[in-house]
C-alpha positions in Angstrom: 167.7 93.7 130.5 167.0 96.5 128.0 163.3 95.8 128.1 163.2 96.1 131.9 165.1 99.4 131.8 162.9 100.7 129.0 159.6 99.8 130.8 160.9 101.2 134.1 161.7 104.5 132.4 158.4 104.4 130.6 156.2 103.9 133.6 158.1 105.6 136.5 157.8 109.3 135.6 154.0 109.3 135.8 153.7 108.4 139.5 156.6 110.8 140.4 154.8 113.6 138.5 151.5 112.8 140.4 153.4 113.2 143.6 155.0 116.4 142.4 151.5 117.7 141.4 150.2 116.9 144.9 152.8 119.1 146.6 151.9 122.5 147.9 154.8 124.2 146.2 154.3 123.0 142.6 155.3 124.7 139.4 152.3 124.4 137.1 154.1 125.3 133.8 157.1 123.0 134.3 154.9 120.1 135.6 152.4 120.6 132.8 155.2 120.4 130.1 156.6 117.2 131.8 153.1 115.7 132.1 152.3 116.3 128.4 155.7 114.9 127.4 155.1 111.8 129.5 151.6 111.5 128.0 153.0 111.7 124.5 155.6 109.0 125.4 152.9 106.7 126.8 150.4 107.1 123.9 153.3 106.6 121.4 153.4 103.0 122.5 150.3 102.4 120.3 151.6 102.2 116.7 148.7 104.1 114.9 148.9 106.9 117.5 152.7 107.0 117.1 152.4 107.4 113.4 149.9 110.2 113.8 151.6 112.1 116.6 155.3 111.5 116.1 155.5 110.7 112.4 156.4 107.7 110.3 159.6 105.7 110.9 162.8 107.3 109.9 161.2 110.7 109.2 162.6 114.0 110.2 159.4 114.8 112.2 159.9 111.6 114.3 163.5 112.5 115.2 162.7 116.2 115.8 159.9 115.3 118.2 162.1 112.9 120.1 164.9 115.4 120.3 162.7 118.3 121.4 161.1 116.2 124.1 164.6 114.9 125.2 166.0 118.5 125.4 162.9 119.8 127.2 162.9 117.0 129.8 166.6 117.4 130.6 166.4 121.2 130.7 163.5 121.1 133.0 165.3 118.5 135.1 168.2 120.9 135.5 165.9 123.9 136.3 163.9 121.9 138.8 167.0 120.6 140.4 168.3 124.1 140.9 164.9 125.0 142.5 165.4 121.9 144.7 162.2 120.1 143.5 163.8 116.7 143.8 160.8 114.5 142.9 160.0 116.5 139.8 163.8 116.5 138.9 163.9 112.7 139.1 160.8 112.5 137.0 162.2 114.9 134.4 165.6 113.1 134.2 164.0 109.6 133.9 161.6 111.0 131.2 164.6 112.4 129.4 166.4 109.0 129.6 163.2 107.4 128.3 163.1 109.7 125.3 166.8 108.9 124.7 166.0 105.2 124.6 163.1 105.9 122.2 165.5 107.7 120.0 168.0 104.9 120.2 165.4 102.2 119.4 164.0 104.2 116.4 167.4 104.8 114.9 168.5 101.2 115.3 165.5 99.4 114.0 
């Protein structure tokens, strides 16, 4: 069950962000930050890339990167929700939940 939830949160923000990018009223700064955060989440699935970008296991750099991406995704989700950009809001909140799951897995393993 956890794996299904994790992979859904891992793969779902990218199509939503692509839809948000295709809209006429897009916010390039917010969507760029979310797209980069999603890209970082996706490439972190490869262990050598994770070690290079996020840091080694149980390191402060790893947890700081996860927490910063989590806070940014949730903050942008709230901001985009206030602006009524619902697809981007959904992508941001799902991305934030995915970063929360990454943090939980990295602290439990």
